[in-house]
N, C-alpha and C positions, 0 to 999 in steps of 0.2 A: 504493500500500500504506500509506503514512504517513497518508493521509486516512481510510482504513478503520480503522486503529488508533486514530486520534483519536475516531472515532464509537464504537468498541467500548469505549473507556475512559470515554465519557460515560454508559454504561449504569449503573455503580454510583452515579453522581452523581444519577440520576433517582430513587433510593430515599430520598434525603435530603430532609428537609422544607425548604420555602421556598427551593428552588434553581431554580425555574422560570425566573426572569428571567436568572439566571446562564447557564442552558443556552441560552436564547434569544440571549444575547450571544455565547456560544461558537459557535452556529450561524452568526452573522454573521461572526465571526472566521474560521471555517472557509471561509465563502464568499469572503472577501477573500484568504485563503491560496490557495484554488483558482484565483481569478481571476488571480493573479500567475503561474500556470503556463502562461499562454496562449502558444501557439506558432503561427507562421504556416505551419507545415508542413501540406501537404494530406493527408499519410498519417497513420497511427497514430503516436502518440508516448507516452512514459512507459510503455513496455510492461513488464509484470511478470506472470509466470504467465499466467493467462487474461485479464488485464485490460490495457486500453489506452485511449487517448483520441484521438478525432479531432474535427474541427470540430463535427459535429452533436452528438455526445455531450457535448462540452465545454459547449456552451451549455445543453443540457438539464440537465446536472448543476448548473450555476450556477442555473438556474431552480428546481430542486428545493431547493437549500440556501436560496435566498432565500424561497421560499414557506413552507418549514418554519419558518424564523425568524419569519415574519409570523404563522404559525398560532398560536404561543404568545402573541404580542401580542394576537391576536383573541380568544383563549379565556380572558380575564381572569376571567370568571364562574366557570368550572370551578376556577380556582386560588384565588380569594378564598373561595368556598364550600367549598373543600377536597373537591370531589366526585370522589374517587379521582384526585386530580391526579397522584400519582406514577405510577399505572398509565397515565394519559393521556400523560405525557411518555415513558414506556417505549414505548408504541405509536408515538409520533412517531419515536423513535429507530429502532425496528424498520423503520418505513416508510422512513426516511432510508437505512439500510444497504441494504435490499433495492432501493430505486430507484437508489442509487449503483452497485450491482453490475449492475443491469439495463442502465444506460446505459454502463457502462465495460467490459462483457464483450465479448470478441471471439469467443466460442464460442456457438453456437446453443443448446446444451443448458443451459449456465449461464444464458444469457439467459432461456430458457423457465422454468427452476426459480425464479429470482428474480422473474420476471414474475408467476408464480402466487402466490409467497409474499407479494408486495405487496398482493394482494387481501385477505388475512386481517386485517392491522391495520386496513385501511379498513372491513372488515365489522364489526370490533369497535368502531371509532369510531362507526359508525352505530347498532349495536345497544346500545352502552353509554351513549353520551352524546346520542342523538337525543332529540327532544322528544315526539313523539306515539307511541301504541301501534302505529300503522301501520308504524313503523320495522322491525318484525320481518318484515312482508310485503315491504317494500322491500329489506331485506338478503337475504332468500331469493331474491327476483327477481334481484338482482344476482349472487348466488352461483351460481344455476343457469344463468343466461345464460353465465357464464364457464366453468362446469363442462362444459356441453354442447359447447362449442367447443374446450375444451382437450385432450380425449382424442384427437380426430383429429389435432391438432397434434403431440401426443406420439408417436403411432404414425408419423406422417410424418417426424418427426425421426430415429427409428430407421431408417427406410427411407433417409433421406439419408446416414446414417452408412455404411450398407451400400453405397450407391452411390459416395460420394466418399472413404470411409475417413478422413474428417476432418469436424469440424463447425465449423471456423474459418470466419468469414464470407468471408475473402479467398481461401480454397482451393476454394470452391464454384463450379462452372461451370454452364452452361445446362441447364435441364430443359424437357421439352415434354409434361408430363402435367397435364391439366386437373384431374383428381381430386386430385392432390397440391397443385396451386395452391389449390383450394378448402379442402382440409384444413388447409393451413398458414396461409392468410390469413383464414379466417373469424373466428378469435379476434380479429384486429386490427380487422376490420370491426365486431365487437360492441363492442370497446373504444373505437373512435373517437367515437361510434357512428354507423354508417351508417343511413340511413332504412330502416325495416322491422325493424331489430334495435336500435332506440333506446329501447324502452319502459322499460327498467330505469333509464335515466339520470334522467328527471324525478322518478321515485319516490324514488330514492336521494338526490337533491339536496334534495328537499323535506323528507325525514325526517331527514337528517343534521344534526349540529351545524355551526356555522359552520366549524370546522376541517375537518370531513369534506367539506363543500362545496368549501372552498378547495383541498384536495388532489385531490379528484375533478376539478374544473374545471381546476386549475392543472397537474397532472402526469399523472393517470391516463388522461385522454383522449389525452394526447400519446404514451403508450406505443404505442397503436395505429398512429399515424402513423409513429413511429420504427421500429417493427417492419416496416411496409410498405416504408419507404425502404431498410432494411437488406436485405430479401429481394427487392427489385425486380430486381436484376441476374441472379438465378437464372431469373426468369420473363419475360425480355425478350420472347420471341416470343408467349407467351400474353397478356401485357398488351397487346401490339399488337392482338391479335384481340379481346380482351374490353373494351378501354378504352371503346368506344362505349356498352356496357351500363352500366358503372360510372359514367361521367361523366354520362350522361343521368339515371340513378337518383339520383345525388348532387345534381345541380342541381335536378331536379324536387322531390326530397325537401326540399331547402333552401328552396325556394319555399313548399311546403305547410306546413313547420314555421314559416315566417315568418307565415303566416295563423293558425296555432295560437297563436302568441305574442300576436297582436292580440286574442284572446278570453280571455286568462288574467286571472283576478282576483287570483291569488296572486303576490306579487313574486318569490319564489324560483322558482316554476314558470316564470315568464316568462323569468328569467335562464337557467334550465336549458335551456329550449327554444331560447333564442337560441344557446346553446352547440352544440346539435345542428345548427342552421342554419349556423353558422360552420364546423363540422367537415365539413359537406357540401361546402363550397367547398374545404377542405383536401384532402379525398379526391379531388375532381375534379382539383385541381392535381397530386396525386401520380400519378394515372392518365393525365394528359396526357403523361407520360413525357418532358417537355422540361426543359431546365435552368431555364427561367423558372418553369415550373409547380412543380417540386420545391422550388426555392429559395423561391418565394412561399409554398408550403405550410408550409415550415419556419419562415419569418418569422411567418406567420399563427398558427402554433401557439404560438410564444413570446409574441406579442402577446396572444393570447386567454388564455393562462395568467395573465398579469398583470391584464388588464382584467376578466375574469370573476371572478377571485378578489377584486378590489377591489369589484365590484358586490355579491358575496355578503356581504362585510364590511359594506357600507352597509345592505343589507336586514336584516342581523342587528342593526345598531345601532338601526334604527327598531323592530325586533321586540322588542328588550330594553326599549325605552321604552314602547311602545304595547301590547305583548302580542298583537299581531296582525300578520299579513303581508298581510291583504286590502287591495287598492288602494281598495276602497270605503270602508273605515273609516279608513285612514291618509291622509286628504287634507289639503291646506293646511299641509304641514310647513314651508313657507317662513316661516310666522308664528312657529313655535317654534324652528326651527333654521336660520336664514338662512345661517350659515356652513357647515352640512352640505349645504345646497342647492347651494352652490358646488361641493362634491365630487361630488354627484349629477350636476351639469351636466358636469363634466370627464370623469367616467367614462362617462356615457351618450354623450357626443360621441365619445369614443374607441371605444365599442362600435359606433357607426355609421360607423366609419372616417373620422373627420374629421382633417384635418391638425393638428398634426404627429405623430399617433400612428403607432406601428409597424403597426397594423392597416391603415392606408392603403397603406403600402408593400407589405405582403403581398397585399392585395386587388388593387392595380394589377398586380402581377406575375402573379397567378392569372388575372385578367381578360385580360391580354395573351396568356398561354399558351392560354386557352380559345378566344379569338377566332382565334388563329393555327391552332388545331387544327380549328375549324369555325366559319365566320362566322355560321351560323344560330343559334349559342348566344347571340348578342348580346342577343336579346329576353329570354330567361329570366334572363340575368345582370343586365340592366337592371332587371327586375322584382324580383329578389332583393335587389339593392342598395337599391332604393326602399323595399321593405317592411322591410328591416333598419333603415333610418332611421326608418320609421314606428313600429315597436314600441319603439325606443329613446326616441323623443319621447313615445310613449304612456306608457311607464314613468315618464319624468321629469315630464311635465305632470300626470299623474293623481296622483302621490304628493306633488308639491310645491305645486300650485295647487288652487284650489277652496275651498269652505267648510270650515273646520277642524272636526274632530270634537268633540262636546260631552262625550265621555267622558274627556277628558284633564284631570286636576286639577292635576298638578304636572309639572314638566319640568326636565331638566338638559341643557344644550346639547351637552356632549361633553367628554371628557377629552383631555389632551395625547397620551396613549397612542393614542387613536383617530385623531387627526389625523396623528400620526407614521406610523401604519400605512397610512393612505390616501395620504400623501405618498410612502411607500416603494413603493406600488403604481404610482402615477402617474408618478413621476420616471423610472424605467428605461423605462417604456412610451413616454415621449415624448422621452427623451434618446438612446435607442439608435438613433433614426433618423439622428442625426448620425454614427453609426459604422456605418451600414448597409453600407458598402463591405467591412467585415470579414466580414459575414455573406453578402454576395452574391458 
């Protein structure tokens, strides 16, 4: 409750001029305050009203606070040009409050309400601060995908209340209805996004401002995985029956999306499609229904949140300097920004699960759970892993090497703010591995 009050009292501060960096600092202070509440208890703790915190929600709330602090650092252009910066900060605070309540709620209805509320500030970020006119189409795409799947979920929540007389996560017992399973989980499949319902994601990413991309990749995709992990215990028998369909679909989708990545010419679209590929592995891990699989999916989600967000920051940096995201036009950047090339290397290597990144730990656990689930999956996992490395190398080598573009007249290598932001993405991504026993 005290953290919620902290966030609510930040709202009046967002209307004051030139308070953006102060609010960013307060986000990080809130992060460290929340980090100190860590408990080794396996059950819920800090219970008040409908809110509580367990292992999974604790790490996701930490990730939310961290990414939101970095989003202000990344959006310096909006702040210096005073492009409705007060409204922008207000949207971030609304996002923060709704995501905090999503991850800390112990009640399915409250979870659902704030799950839906979090879409609105994201939509406003895309429509208000996006770059191209196509952002309207991208926003509508995203909104209708969510809308289409949220009504069945709402109706099934009412049915669950009728069935259990309570919507608290820990009071729900087993159900054996396929229809209810699809109604409840379809929205999470769209949010993750699963292959076949992933089309809104690349559009939304490409048209969103850097902060919109960061929050979409960093937190919004994780809501789907989080919701599935929370509702898994209700559908134990159904998941055992259907896991073969979802695992096959996720892994084949992951492989196909890796091929799509290899033909992208737009940096942002490539990173967005790579998110879909990684989330396919996460979905397969969750549906393997083993401790290794679910833990691996959880770690992979945390790692992907930091890594993808950092890559979007990097693509935005080159976009701000070159005015294009095309890989054909932004070649030979190593000549202009050798120090940023170093960051491209670090984050691309983390994206392809090179040690010591958290991605590697998550991927190893998911691969273990998949192979123990069915040995025949080893071929498709091998190919997915290989092509994941391929598109990461393609992104790095195409943008950094080659003949430099003749249209660049002047250049600045980078601000301290930008290097700080990249460091704050990379450090937790590679240092959390040393504390992996806490997560596992």
